[in-house]
C-alpha positions as CSV (number, residue, x, y, z in Angstrom):
1,X,0.0,0.0,0.0
2,X,1.4,3.4,-1.0
3,X,1.0,6.2,1.5
4,X,0.1,9.7,0.2
5,X,-0.8,13.0,1.8
6,X,-4.2,12.9,3.5
7,X,-7.1,14.6,1.7
8,X,-10.1,15.4,3.9
9,X,-12.7,14.7,1.2
10,X,-11.3,11.3,0.4
11,X,-10.6,10.5,4.1
12,X,-14.3,11.1,4.8
13,X,-15.2,8.3,2.4
14,X,-13.1,5.7,4.1
15,X,-15.2,3.3,6.3
16,X,-12.7,0.4,6.8
17,X,-9.4,1.5,8.4
18,X,-6.4,-0.1,9.9
19,X,-6.6,1.9,13.1
20,X,-9.2,4.2,14.5
21,X,-8.1,6.6,17.2
22,X,-10.9,7.7,19.4
23,X,-10.4,11.2,21.0
24,X,-8.5,14.2,19.7
25,X,-7.1,15.6,23.0
26,X,-3.6,15.3,24.3
27,X,-3.6,11.5,24.1
28,X,-5.1,11.3,20.6
29,X,-2.6,13.8,19.2
30,X,0.2,11.7,20.6
31,X,-1.2,8.5,19.2
32,X,-1.7,10.1,15.7
33,X,1.8,11.5,15.7
34,X,3.4,8.1,16.4
35,X,1.2,6.2,14.0
36,X,2.2,8.6,11.2
37,X,5.9,8.5,12.1
38,X,6.4,4.8,13.0
39,X,3.7,3.0,11.0
40,X,3.9,4.5,7.5
41,X,1.2,3.2,5.2
42,X,-1.3,2.7,8.1
43,X,-4.8,3.9,7.3
44,X,-6.1,5.7,10.3
45,X,-8.4,8.5,11.3
46,X,-9.2,10.3,14.6
47,X,-12.8,10.4,15.9
48,X,-13.7,13.3,18.2
49,X,-17.2,13.5,19.8
50,X,-17.0,17.2,20.2
51,X,-16.7,19.9,17.4
52,X,-13.2,20.8,18.3
53,X,-9.9,19.2,19.5
54,X,-8.3,19.6,22.8
55,X,-10.2,17.3,25.1
56,X,-9.8,18.4,28.7
57,X,-8.2,21.7,27.8
58,X,-11.1,22.8,25.6
59,X,-13.8,21.5,28.0
60,X,-12.6,23.2,31.2
61,X,-13.1,26.9,31.1
62,X,-13.3,27.8,34.8
63,X,-11.3,30.7,36.2
64,X,-7.6,29.9,36.6
65,X,-7.7,26.4,35.0
66,X,-4.1,25.3,34.6
67,X,-1.8,22.3,34.4
68,X,-1.2,20.3,37.5
69,X,2.0,18.9,36.1
70,X,5.0,20.8,34.8
71,X,4.7,21.6,31.1
72,X,8.1,20.2,30.2
73,X,6.7,16.8,30.8
74,X,3.1,17.5,30.1
75,X,4.1,18.8,26.7
76,X,5.1,16.4,24.0
77,X,8.6,15.1,23.6
78,X,8.4,15.6,19.9
79,X,7.3,19.2,20.2
80,X,9.0,20.8,23.2
81,X,7.1,23.3,25.3
82,X,8.6,26.6,24.4
83,X,7.1,29.0,27.0
84,X,9.0,30.1,30.0
85,X,6.1,29.0,32.3
86,X,6.5,25.6,33.9
87,X,2.8,25.7,35.0
88,X,0.6,27.0,32.2
89,X,-3.0,28.3,32.0
90,X,-5.6,26.1,30.2
91,X,-5.9,28.5,27.2
92,X,-2.1,28.3,26.6
93,X,-2.2,24.5,26.7
94,X,-5.1,24.4,24.3
95,X,-3.3,26.7,21.8
96,X,-0.3,24.4,22.1
97,X,-2.4,21.4,21.2
98,X,-4.0,23.1,18.3
99,X,-0.7,24.3,17.0
100,X,0.8,20.8,17.3
101,X,-2.1,19.2,15.4
102,X,-1.9,21.8,12.7
103,X,1.9,21.7,12.3
104,X,1.9,17.9,12.2
105,X,-0.9,17.9,9.7
106,X,-3.0,15.8,12.0
107,X,-6.0,18.1,12.1
108,X,-7.0,16.9,8.6
109,X,-7.4,13.4,10.0
110,X,-10.0,14.4,12.6
111,X,-13.7,13.6,12.1
112,X,-15.5,15.9,14.5
113,X,-18.9,15.2,16.0
114,X,-18.3,11.5,15.9
115,X,-19.3,9.8,19.2
116,X,-18.7,6.0,19.4
117,X,-21.7,4.4,21.0
118,X,-20.8,0.7,20.5
119,X,-17.8,-1.3,19.5
120,X,-18.1,-4.9,18.5
121,X,-15.2,-7.3,17.8
122,X,-15.8,-10.3,15.4
123,X,-13.0,-12.8,15.5
124,X,-13.8,-14.4,12.1
125,X,-13.2,-11.0,10.5
126,X,-10.5,-9.8,12.9
127,X,-12.3,-6.4,12.8
128,X,-13.9,-4.0,15.2
129,X,-17.2,-2.5,14.0
130,X,-18.0,0.9,15.5
131,X,-21.5,2.3,15.7
132,X,-21.2,6.1,15.6
133,X,-23.5,8.9,16.3
134,X,-22.6,11.9,14.1
135,X,-23.4,15.4,15.0
136,X,-22.9,17.8,12.1
137,X,-21.9,21.5,12.4
138,X,-25.5,22.5,11.7
139,X,-26.8,20.3,14.6
140,X,-28.2,17.5,12.3
141,X,-27.6,14.0,13.6
142,X,-27.3,10.7,11.9
143,X,-25.4,7.4,12.4
144,X,-22.5,5.6,10.7
145,X,-20.6,2.4,11.0
146,X,-16.9,2.1,10.7
147,X,-14.6,-0.9,10.9
148,X,-11.0,-1.2,11.8
149,X,-8.3,-3.7,12.5
150,X,-7.1,-2.0,15.7
151,X,-9.0,0.3,18.1
152,X,-7.0,2.9,20.0
153,X,-9.1,4.6,22.7
154,X,-7.7,8.0,23.7
155,X,-10.9,9.5,25.1
156,X,-9.7,10.0,28.7
157,X,-11.2,8.6,31.9
158,X,-14.1,10.8,32.8
159,X,-17.5,11.8,31.4
160,X,-17.7,15.1,29.5
161,X,-21.4,15.6,29.8
162,X,-21.5,16.1,33.6
163,X,-19.2,15.9,36.6
164,X,-20.0,14.4,40.0
165,X,-22.5,16.6,41.7
166,X,-24.0,15.5,45.1
167,X,-27.4,16.8,46.2
168,X,-27.9,18.4,49.5
169,X,-31.1,19.3,51.4
170,X,-32.6,22.7,50.6
171,X,-30.8,23.2,47.3
172,X,-34.1,24.3,45.7
173,X,-34.5,27.0,48.3
174,X,-31.1,28.6,47.5
175,X,-31.7,32.0,45.8
176,X,-28.1,32.2,44.4
177,X,-26.4,30.4,41.6
178,X,-24.9,26.8,41.7
179,X,-22.3,25.9,39.1
180,X,-20.0,22.9,38.5
181,X,-16.5,23.8,37.2
182,X,-16.8,21.3,34.4
183,X,-19.5,23.5,32.8
184,X,-18.6,27.0,33.8
185,X,-21.0,29.6,32.4
186,X,-19.1,32.1,30.2
187,X,-21.3,34.9,31.5
188,X,-21.1,34.2,35.2
189,X,-20.3,37.4,37.0
190,X,-18.6,36.8,40.4
191,X,-17.2,40.3,40.8
192,X,-17.9,41.6,44.3
193,X,-19.9,38.4,45.1
194,X,-19.7,36.0,48.0
195,X,-18.5,32.7,46.7
196,X,-18.3,29.3,48.4
197,X,-16.3,26.6,46.7
198,X,-17.2,23.1,47.9
199,X,-14.2,20.8,47.7
200,X,-10.6,20.5,48.5
201,X,-9.1,18.9,45.4
202,X,-7.0,20.5,42.6
203,X,-10.0,22.3,41.0
204,X,-11.0,24.0,44.3
205,X,-7.4,24.9,45.1
206,X,-7.1,26.5,41.6
207,X,-10.4,28.3,41.8
208,X,-9.9,29.9,45.2
209,X,-7.1,32.4,44.3
210,X,-8.5,33.1,40.9
211,X,-12.0,34.0,42.2
212,X,-10.6,35.9,45.2
213,X,-8.9,38.4,42.8
214,X,-12.3,40.1,42.1
215,X,-14.9,38.4,44.3
216,X,-16.0,40.0,47.6
217,X,-14.9,36.9,49.4
218,X,-14.2,33.2,48.6
219,X,-14.6,30.4,51.1
220,X,-13.3,26.9,50.3
221,X,-15.5,24.5,52.2
222,X,-13.9,21.1,52.7
223,X,-14.8,18.0,54.5
224,X,-11.1,17.2,54.9
225,X,-7.9,18.8,53.8
226,X,-5.6,18.0,50.9
227,X,-1.8,18.3,50.8
228,X,-0.9,21.7,49.3
229,X,2.4,22.0,47.6
230,X,3.7,25.4,46.5
231,X,6.0,25.5,43.5
232,X,7.4,28.3,41.3
233,X,5.4,28.9,38.1
234,X,8.8,29.4,36.3
235,X,11.6,26.8,36.4
236,X,14.8,28.7,37.1
237,X,17.0,25.7,36.3
238,X,15.2,25.1,33.0
239,X,15.8,28.8,32.1
240,X,19.5,28.5,32.7
241,X,19.8,25.2,30.8
242,X,18.0,26.8,27.9
243,X,20.5,29.6,27.9
244,X,23.5,27.3,28.0
245,X,22.5,24.4,25.8
246,X,21.0,23.9,22.3
247,X,17.2,23.8,22.4
248,X,16.8,20.1,21.7
249,X,19.5,19.1,24.3
250,X,18.1,21.5,26.9
251,X,14.6,20.0,26.5
252,X,15.9,16.5,27.0
253,X,17.8,17.4,30.1
254,X,14.9,19.5,31.6
255,X,12.5,16.7,30.9
256,X,14.7,14.1,32.5
257,X,15.4,16.4,35.5
258,X,11.7,16.8,36.1
259,X,10.9,13.1,35.7
260,X,13.6,12.2,38.2
261,X,12.5,14.9,40.7
262,X,8.8,13.8,40.5
263,X,9.7,10.1,40.8
264,X,12.1,10.6,43.6
265,X,9.6,12.7,45.6
266,X,6.9,10.1,45.0
267,X,9.2,7.2,46.1
268,X,10.2,9.1,49.2
269,X,6.6,9.8,50.1
270,X,5.7,6.1,49.8
271,X,8.8,4.9,51.7
272,X,8.8,7.6,54.5
273,X,5.2,8.8,54.5
274,X,5.3,10.3,58.0
275,X,8.5,12.3,57.4
276,X,7.2,13.7,54.1
277,X,3.8,14.4,55.7
278,X,5.5,16.5,58.4
279,X,7.5,18.5,55.8
280,X,4.4,19.2,53.6
281,X,2.3,20.3,56.5
282,X,5.0,22.4,58.0
283,X,5.7,24.2,54.7
284,X,2.0,24.9,54.1
285,X,1.6,26.2,57.7
286,X,4.6,28.6,57.2
287,X,3.0,30.0,54.1
288,X,-0.4,30.3,55.6
289,X,1.1,32.5,58.4
290,X,-1.6,31.8,61.0
291,X,-4.6,32.5,58.7
292,X,-5.9,28.9,59.1
293,X,-6.0,26.3,61.8
294,X,-3.2,24.0,60.7
295,X,-4.4,20.9,62.5
296,X,-8.0,21.3,61.2
297,X,-7.5,22.9,57.8
298,X,-4.1,21.8,56.5
299,X,-3.6,18.3,58.0
300,X,-5.0,15.6,55.7
301,X,-6.3,12.3,57.1
302,X,-4.3,10.2,54.6
303,X,-0.6,9.8,53.7
304,X,1.0,11.7,50.9
305,X,0.2,10.3,47.4
306,X,-2.7,8.3,48.7
307,X,-4.3,11.1,46.6
308,X,-2.7,13.5,44.2
309,X,-1.1,16.5,45.8
310,X,-2.6,20.0,44.9
311,X,-0.1,22.4,43.4
312,X,-0.1,26.1,44.2
313,X,1.9,28.0,41.7
314,X,3.9,30.7,43.4
315,X,1.9,29.9,46.5
316,X,-1.2,31.6,45.1
317,X,-3.7,30.0,47.5
318,X,-1.6,31.1,50.5
319,X,-1.4,34.7,49.2
320,X,-5.2,34.8,48.9
321,X,-5.6,33.5,52.4
322,X,-3.1,36.1,53.8
323,X,-4.9,38.8,51.8
324,X,-8.1,38.3,53.7
325,X,-10.3,37.8,50.7
326,X,-10.3,34.0,51.1
327,X,-10.7,31.4,53.8
328,X,-10.7,27.7,54.3
329,X,-13.5,26.2,56.4
330,X,-13.4,22.5,57.3
331,X,-16.9,21.3,58.0
332,X,-19.8,19.5,56.4
333,X,-23.0,20.8,54.8
334,X,-26.2,20.3,56.7
335,X,-28.4,22.0,54.2
336,X,-28.6,24.9,51.8
337,X,-30.5,28.0,52.9
338,X,-31.9,30.8,50.8
339,X,-28.8,32.8,51.5
340,X,-26.1,30.2,51.6
341,X,-25.2,27.1,53.5
342,X,-25.9,25.7,57.0
343,X,-23.1,23.6,58.4
344,X,-23.2,20.6,60.7
345,X,-21.2,22.5,63.3
346,X,-24.1,25.0,63.5
347,X,-22.2,27.7,61.6
348,X,-23.5,29.3,58.4
349,X,-21.8,30.6,55.3
350,X,-23.4,33.4,53.3
351,X,-23.1,32.9,49.5
352,X,-24.3,34.5,46.2
353,X,-22.6,31.7,44.2
354,X,-21.8,28.1,45.2
355,X,-19.3,26.2,43.1
356,X,-19.6,22.4,43.4
357,X,-16.0,21.4,42.8
358,X,-16.9,17.9,43.9
359,X,-15.0,15.9,41.3
360,X,-15.3,13.9,38.1
361,X,-17.5,11.1,37.0
362,X,-15.3,8.3,35.8
363,X,-16.2,6.9,32.4
364,X,-13.9,4.6,30.4
365,X,-13.9,4.2,26.6
366,X,-15.8,7.5,26.1
367,X,-18.9,5.7,27.3
368,X,-18.9,3.2,24.5
369,X,-20.0,-0.3,25.2
370,X,-17.7,-3.1,24.1
371,X,-18.6,-6.6,22.9
372,X,-16.3,-9.4,21.9
373,X,-17.9,-12.1,19.7
374,X,-21.3,-11.0,21.0
375,X,-20.4,-11.1,24.7
376,X,-20.5,-7.8,26.6
377,X,-17.1,-6.7,28.1
378,X,-17.1,-5.5,31.7
379,X,-13.7,-3.9,32.2
380,X,-14.1,-4.3,35.9
381,X,-13.7,-8.1,35.3
382,X,-10.5,-7.7,33.2
383,X,-6.9,-7.4,34.2
384,X,-4.8,-4.5,32.8
385,X,-1.9,-5.5,30.5
386,X,1.0,-3.1,30.8
387,X,-1.5,-0.5,31.8
388,X,-2.8,-0.2,28.2
389,X,-4.7,-3.3,27.2
390,X,-7.2,-5.7,28.8
391,X,-7.2,-9.4,29.3
392,X,-9.2,-11.3,26.6
393,X,-10.0,-8.1,24.6
394,X,-8.3,-8.3,21.2
395,X,-6.8,-5.5,19.2
396,X,-7.7,-2.7,21.6
397,X,-5.5,-0.4,23.6
398,X,-6.3,2.7,25.6
399,X,-4.3,5.5,27.1
400,X,-4.4,6.1,30.9
401,X,-1.7,8.3,32.1
402,X,0.2,8.5,35.4
403,X,-1.6,9.6,38.5
404,X,1.7,10.6,40.2
405,X,3.4,12.4,37.2
406,X,2.6,13.9,33.9
407,X,-0.2,12.2,31.9
408,X,1.8,12.6,28.7
409,X,4.8,10.6,29.8
410,X,2.7,7.4,29.9
411,X,0.6,8.5,26.9
412,X,3.6,8.6,24.7
413,X,5.0,5.3,25.9
414,X,1.7,3.6,25.1
415,X,1.4,5.2,21.7
416,X,5.0,4.1,20.9
417,X,4.2,0.6,22.1
418,X,1.1,0.3,20.0
419,X,3.1,1.2,17.0
420,X,5.6,-1.6,17.9
421,X,2.7,-4.0,18.3
422,X,1.1,-3.1,14.9
423,X,4.5,-3.4,13.1
424,X,5.1,-6.8,14.8
425,X,1.7,-8.0,13.6
426,X,2.3,-6.8,10.1
427,X,5.8,-8.3,10.0
428,X,4.5,-11.7,11.1
429,X,1.3,-11.5,9.0
430,X,-1.1,-12.0,12.0
431,X,-4.3,-10.0,12.4
432,X,-5.1,-10.5,16.1
433,X,-3.3,-9.8,19.3
434,X,-4.9,-10.5,22.7
435,X,-3.5,-10.5,26.2
436,X,-4.3,-13.7,28.1
437,X,-3.7,-14.6,31.7
438,X,-1.7,-17.9,32.1
439,X,-3.1,-20.6,34.4
440,X,-2.9,-19.5,38.0
441,X,-2.6,-15.8,37.1
442,X,-5.3,-13.4,38.1
443,X,-5.9,-9.8,39.0
444,X,-6.7,-9.1,42.6
445,X,-5.5,-5.5,43.1
446,X,-7.0,-2.3,42.0
447,X,-5.3,-0.9,38.9
448,X,-5.1,2.6,40.5
449,X,-4.1,2.7,44.2
450,X,-5.3,6.3,45.0
451,X,-8.1,6.8,47.5
452,X,-9.5,9.9,45.7
453,X,-13.3,10.0,45.8
454,X,-13.8,9.9,42.0
455,X,-11.8,6.7,41.8
456,X,-13.4,5.0,44.8
457,X,-16.8,5.7,43.3
458,X,-15.7,3.9,40.1
459,X,-14.0,0.9,41.8
460,X,-16.4,-1.6,40.1
461,X,-15.8,-0.4,36.6
462,X,-12.0,-0.2,36.7
463,X,-9.8,-3.1,35.6
464,X,-7.7,-5.0,38.1
465,X,-3.9,-5.6,38.1
466,X,-1.8,-8.6,39.0
467,X,1.3,-8.9,41.1
468,X,3.9,-9.4,38.3
469,X,4.6,-8.0,34.9
470,X,3.1,-7.6,32.4
471,X,0.0,-7.3,34.6
472,X,1.3,-4.6,36.9
473,X,0.0,-1.1,36.5
474,X,3.3,0.7,37.3
475,X,3.3,4.3,38.4
476,X,7.0,4.5,37.5
477,X,8.1,6.1,34.2
478,X,11.6,4.6,34.3
479,X,10.3,1.0,34.8
480,X,7.7,1.5,32.1
481,X,10.3,3.0,29.8
482,X,12.4,-0.2,30.0
483,X,9.3,-2.4,29.7
484,X,7.6,-0.7,26.9
485,X,10.4,0.7,24.8
486,X,12.8,-2.2,25.0
487,X,10.8,-5.1,26.4
488,X,9.7,-7.9,24.1
489,X,6.4,-7.5,22.3
490,X,6.0,-11.3,22.1
491,X,6.2,-11.8,25.8
492,X,4.1,-14.9,26.2
493,X,1.2,-13.1,27.7
494,X,0.3,-11.5,24.4
495,X,-1.1,-14.1,22.0
496,X,-0.9,-13.5,18.3
497,X,-3.3,-15.3,15.9
498,X,-4.5,-15.1,12.3
499,X,-8.3,-15.3,12.4
500,X,-9.8,-13.4,9.5
501,X,-11.5,-15.6,6.9
502,X,-11.6,-12.8,4.3
503,X,-9.8,-9.6,3.7
504,X,-12.8,-7.3,3.4
505,X,-15.6,-6.9,5.8
506,X,-18.9,-7.8,4.2
507,X,-21.1,-4.8,3.8
508,X,-18.3,-2.3,4.3
509,X,-17.7,0.3,1.6
510,X,-15.1,-0.8,-0.9
511,X,-12.1,1.6,-0.8
512,X,-10.7,2.6,-4.2
513,X,-7.0,3.2,-4.4
514,X,-7.3,7.0,-3.8
515,X,-9.7,6.7,-0.9
516,X,-7.6,4.0,0.7
517,X,-4.4,6.1,0.5
518,X,-6.2,9.2,1.6
519,X,-6.1,8.2,5.3
520,X,-2.7,6.6,5.1
521,X,0.1,8.6,6.5
522,X,3.8,8.5,6.0
523,X,6.8,9.2,8.1
524,X,7.9,12.8,7.5
């Protein structure tokens, strides 16, 4: 098959592909980049349920939204982050993703308004069939079916339609406005208003200083504290390295430096949790300067990295507390009142606006249902293979990034590994790859060890992990780097088979030479 430059009109005609990438956010762009670079001749497209790319960074528009990882590792290795900011605002990240897709020529491969509702694997054909709901730019909806040899899910891990929003007594009586950060109203005016932010996670910690800049007062109401870690928004070491070294060399050194620092801190926290706990609480107390009760408001009930730490660029949340326009209250809601919140302690909080920063709603595979040879797949019954595939589910990989480091680090490793896997299958003329547990192997541990509420609520739908590779869901970039970049593809757990009884799926549109090559990509 000869690869040519993609043409959008011809690409839209292709219904049988080698690979379908679902999602055009950070993960999808990484996947598309490596498919083009490392699998020349592969026919693939990207399906995006929304009408624009960017994923998380287009969806979230609340005040102050920013990265919670440094941009030298959250940015792509193949397109280094050029800004001086180590922690960047959401709009800057979205621009970076759009520029990357455009410069790489990947934006022409995206089919917008394509939401995958159902994916069915048929072993006799060695194909996935996807039932898709299409929403056109004018709002018209219809359906389409596409088929592919390999399905690459890059749609993230949470539902885009709504976040997790608890209900409390008396909410109907509240005369103010209640909003969720996931769907922030563009016209919400909080200037000189009294705002209560419910929650203590990264979103709440981001919102408090941003809202406090113009609101009359902002209160972060938390049931229990999180660990707050202040870090500079600019990386001084990175700036010096950029001045001394060529750009490409500086990027590699900065990236490695940040990987090692993050990994070392995580390992220290897991090995000496009490010592790290004392340091984190002491540093937060020093920056709060007596404006909170340390034991009540800054002392979490869990050990460091049982949940993600909340970053405070340049200590912004502490500055807001010291400025008197913000406060932290540790209590629980008894009920809403017409003018605010009644707390279980008997206290009340006046509010014009209540922000429910109460977390995400976990949703895997973009909400699509999976079936293998007619049998429904419950991912909660599967075991994760190398943190990217699922036991007994053929020709499907998904990207789930690190919880203790930058998402992109794992996303790129998975994308590179999928390319290795596809090339191995092509070289050996097999059409099916499926991870299978050996006799006596089983998954008994949760794939993700965090105790965060959104993950605990989703325990039943998440895959499990085993106790030895390749069934361990490592949270360690260096171990994954060795396993996925240099480890064997044919490792005994991955079974390769040739199943297809015919080369073309019955009923699928026949691709002429031009249409077939229109979605093929070549290494630059």
